[in-house]
C-alpha positions in Angstrom: 79.3 87.8 73.6 82.3 88.3 75.9 84.7 91.3 77.2 86.9 91.3 74.4 84.0 91.4 72.0 82.4 93.9 73.0 85.7 95.8 73.3 86.3 95.0 69.6 83.1 96.7 68.5 83.6 99.9 70.6 86.1 100.0 68.6 85.3 99.5 65.6 82.6 101.8 66.4 85.0 105.0 67.6 86.9 104.3 64.5 84.0 104.5 61.7 83.4 108.1 63.4 86.0 110.0 61.8 85.8 107.6 58.9 82.5 108.6 57.9 82.8 112.2 58.5 86.2 112.5 56.8 85.0 110.4 53.8 87.2 110.4 50.5 89.3 112.9 52.2 90.8 111.0 54.9 92.9 108.8 53.4 95.3 112.0 51.9 95.5 113.9 54.6 96.2 111.2 57.1 99.1 110.2 54.5 100.3 113.6 54.5 100.9 113.8 58.0 104.6 114.8 59.4 105.6 110.7 60.5 108.4 112.8 62.5 105.8 114.6 64.4 103.8 111.5 64.9 107.0 110.2 66.7 107.0 113.8 69.2 103.6 112.8 70.1 104.4 108.9 71.0 106.9 110.4 72.8 105.2 113.0 74.7 102.9 109.7 76.2 105.5 107.9 77.2 106.9 111.2 79.4 103.0 111.7 80.6 103.4 107.8 82.2 106.9 108.8 83.5 105.5 111.2 85.1 102.4 110.0 86.6 104.8 107.1 87.8 106.6 110.0 90.1 103.6 111.2 91.1 103.1 107.2 92.3 106.1 106.9 94.4 105.6 110.3 96.1 102.1 109.6 96.9 102.7 106.2 98.4 105.1 108.5 100.7 108.0 106.1 102.8 105.8 103.0 101.0 106.9 104.6 97.7 110.7 103.0 98.1 109.4 99.7 97.5 108.4 100.6 94.2 111.0 100.7 91.9 111.0 102.8 88.6 110.5 100.0 86.4 108.2 98.6 88.5 106.2 101.9 89.1 106.1 103.0 85.6 104.4 98.9 84.9 101.7 99.5 87.6 101.0 102.9 85.5 100.5 101.4 82.3 98.7 98.6 83.6 96.6 100.8 85.2 95.9 103.2 82.7 95.2 100.1 80.3 92.8 98.8 82.4 91.2 102.4 82.8 90.4 102.2 79.0 89.2 98.8 78.8 86.7 99.5 81.6 83.0 101.0 81.8 83.9 104.6 83.1 87.4 103.3 83.8 86.1 101.4 86.9 89.0 98.4 86.4 91.8 101.2 87.0 91.5 101.7 90.9 90.9 97.8 91.0 94.0 96.8 88.9 96.2 99.6 91.0 95.4 98.0 94.5 95.7 94.3 93.0 99.2 95.3 92.0 100.3 97.1 94.6 99.3 94.4 97.4 102.4 92.6 95.8 104.3 95.3 97.4 102.9 94.8 100.7 100.9 98.2 100.6 97.5 98.2 101.8 94.0 98.9 99.7 93.3 101.1 101.7 96.3 103.2 100.9 96.3 102.5 97.2 92.7 103.7 97.3 93.8 106.4 98.7 96.6 106.9 96.6 94.2 106.9 93.4 91.4 109.4 95.0 94.4 112.0 95.5 96.0 111.2 92.5 92.4 112.2 90.9 91.8 115.0 93.3 95.2 116.8 91.5 93.5 116.4 88.1 90.7 118.1 89.1 92.1 120.4 90.9 94.3 121.5 87.5 91.4 121.4 85.7 89.9 124.0 88.0 92.7 126.2 87.0 93.6 126.1 83.9 89.5 127.2 83.7 90.0 130.0 85.2 93.3 130.8 83.5 90.8 130.3 80.5 88.4 132.5 82.2 90.8 135.7 82.6 92.2 135.1 79.2 88.2 135.6 78.0 87.9 138.6 80.0 90.7 140.6 78.0 89.9 138.5 74.6 87.4 137.9 72.5 86.5 134.4 71.8 84.0 132.6 69.3 80.6 131.9 70.5 81.4 128.7 70.0 84.1 128.9 72.3 82.5 130.5 74.7 79.9 127.7 74.7 82.5 125.2 75.2 83.9 127.0 78.6 81.0 127.6 79.7 79.7 123.9 79.0 83.6 123.4 80.5 83.0 124.8 83.9 79.3 123.7 84.3 80.7 120.0 84.8 83.8 121.1 86.9 81.9 122.8 89.0 79.5 120.3 89.6 82.4 117.6 89.8 84.2 119.9 92.4 80.6 120.6 94.5 79.7 116.9 94.2 82.9 115.5 95.6 82.6 119.4 98.6 79.6 117.6 99.8 80.7 114.0 100.2 83.9 114.9 102.0 81.1 117.7 103.8 78.7 115.4 104.9 80.7 111.9 105.3 79.0 110.8 108.4 75.3 111.5 107.1 76.8 109.6 104.0 77.7 106.8 106.1 75.1 106.3 107.9 72.7 105.9 104.9 75.2 103.5 103.6 74.6 101.5 106.7 71.1 101.7 106.6 70.8 100.8 102.7 73.3 97.8 103.0 70.9 96.4 106.0 67.6 97.3 103.6 69.7 94.9 101.2 69.8 92.6 103.8 73.6 92.4 104.2 74.6 90.5 107.6 75.8 93.2 110.5 78.8 91.1 110.1 79.7 91.9 106.9 78.2 95.5 107.3 80.9 96.2 109.7 83.8 94.6 108.0 82.7 97.0 105.0 82.7 100.1 107.8 86.3 99.1 108.6 87.4 99.2 105.5 85.6 102.5 104.7 87.0 103.8 108.1 90.5 102.4 106.6 90.2 104.6 103.1 88.9 107.6 105.2 92.5 107.6 107.6 95.3 106.5 104.9 93.7 109.8 102.7 94.3 111.9 105.8 97.4 110.5 105.9 98.4 111.1 102.6 97.0 114.6 103.2 99.7 115.2 105.6 102.4 114.1 103.2 104.6 117.1 103.3 103.9 120.5 101.6 106.8 120.3 99.3 105.8 116.9 98.1 102.2 117.5 97.4 103.4 121.1 95.9 105.7 118.6 93.8 103.2 116.3 92.5 100.3 119.0 91.5 103.6 120.4 89.5 103.8 116.9 87.6 100.1 117.1 87.4 100.5 120.2 85.6 102.9 119.2 83.3 101.0 115.7 82.7 98.1 117.5 81.3 99.6 120.2 79.7 101.5 117.5 77.7 98.2 115.3 77.2 96.2 118.2 76.4 98.8 119.8 74.2 98.7 116.6 71.7 95.0 117.4 70.0 96.9 121.5 69.2 100.0 119.9 67.7 98.1 117.6 66.1 96.0 120.4 64.2 99.4 122.4 63.4 100.8 119.0 61.6 97.7 119.0 59.7 98.1 123.3 58.5 95.4 124.6 60.9 96.0 127.2 62.7 93.9 127.0 65.7 94.7 128.4 69.3 95.5 126.0 72.2 92.7 127.1 74.3 89.4 126.1 71.4 91.9 122.6 71.5 91.8 122.3 74.9 88.1 122.7 75.4 87.3 120.0 72.7 89.6 117.8 74.5 88.0 118.1 78.0 84.0 117.7 76.9 84.7 115.1 74.7 86.7 113.1 77.1 84.3 114.1 79.8 81.3 112.6 77.5 83.3 109.8 77.2 83.6 109.2 80.9 80.1 109.1 81.0 78.7 106.8 78.2 80.4 104.7 80.7 81.6 102.7 77.6 85.5 101.6 77.6 87.4 104.9 77.2 84.7 106.4 76.1 85.1 105.1 72.7 82.5 106.8 70.0 81.0 109.0 72.6 84.6 110.9 72.4 84.8 110.5 68.9 81.3 111.9 67.9 82.0 114.7 70.6 85.2 115.5 69.5 83.3 115.8 66.3 80.7 118.0 66.9 82.8 120.4 68.6 85.8 120.5 66.3 84.5 120.6 62.6 82.7 123.7 62.9 86.2 125.2 63.4 88.1 123.6 61.3 86.3 121.5 58.6 84.8 118.3 58.4 87.9 116.4 57.0 90.5 118.5 58.9 88.3 117.4 61.7 88.0 113.6 60.8 91.7 113.4 60.6 92.9 115.0 63.5 90.3 113.3 65.1 91.6 109.9 63.8 95.2 110.9 64.6 94.3 112.0 68.6 92.9 108.8 69.8 95.1 106.9 68.2 97.6 108.9 69.8 95.7 109.1 73.5 93.7 106.2 73.2 94.8 103.4 70.8 98.4 103.3 71.4 97.3 102.7 75.6 95.9 99.6 74.4 98.8 98.6 72.6 101.7 99.7 74.3 99.9 99.1 78.0 98.3 96.2 76.8 101.2 93.7 77.4 102.1 94.9 80.7 98.7 94.5 81.9 99.1 90.6 81.0 102.8 90.4 82.3 101.1 92.1 85.5 98.2 90.7 86.1 96.7 88.7 83.8 99.5 86.2 83.6 100.1 85.9 87.6 96.3 85.7 88.5 95.9 82.3 85.7 99.6 80.7 87.1 97.7 80.8 90.8 94.7 79.4 89.2 96.8 76.6 87.5 98.4 75.9 90.7 95.5 75.7 92.1 93.4 73.3 90.0 97.0 71.3 90.0 
């Protein structure tokens, strides 16, 4: 079965989770949802794409001038479509590097920009966890919310420790990779080529770190704005369904659910994110409300990415590739 077939089966499984959870009550809850609020939520996602396009141009530094506003927005949409349709989001950095290469931006530079973008995301979630922990010191949280907070903190700390260890012992990691590649039978010439690529990436990442502090601060501010909008979707969906659930538990539900989806290696975490969010959200709001909220939330933050990003991906990535192969075959 081809990749589109597997993606279709994964999406079918993802939709079936809230459908089975909500039962006969799901459809009436969906019909009662305000269409104006749904439009607002989709507008928030469009704003998130615009914010990420600005972040991309800022992180590229002087190379950012080579990307126009429309082009950078297309690159962001195509990259996020690739993230949503590949295991663990592995297609995202490859798509970004391929698109930026057409603007004469090297793979090392674009890879460093992607890595810096991910580090900014982790920094935001770390700060958010600190803020929520501070809130918990002065306000009582339910046992389920405390469990979600602890799970999120452990997950985030593990990721930060892993990244810190890789940066601290990067020379040892490079030597280990060299020995591993040698045992796998890779020729010395190819090993040297991969080592040069890795060194160029590290150099490009160091250059990105040396961007003006004002630029880095602006990038982080835009990161906070992006994730605050993105992680407010479930909260607003629940409000639209008539449920008064505070922002903090809705934030924790999304963080744990999307993390579970990432570790599942399914495209976009489809299925795993729905199952996790259902198990976390049902005790807080009930099964029918949880089912409707999950379906709308994922429609806005996942299915909309596929519908809007798919045509952009085809125009920017797939069509030029097919045309090149056609010319080579002719």
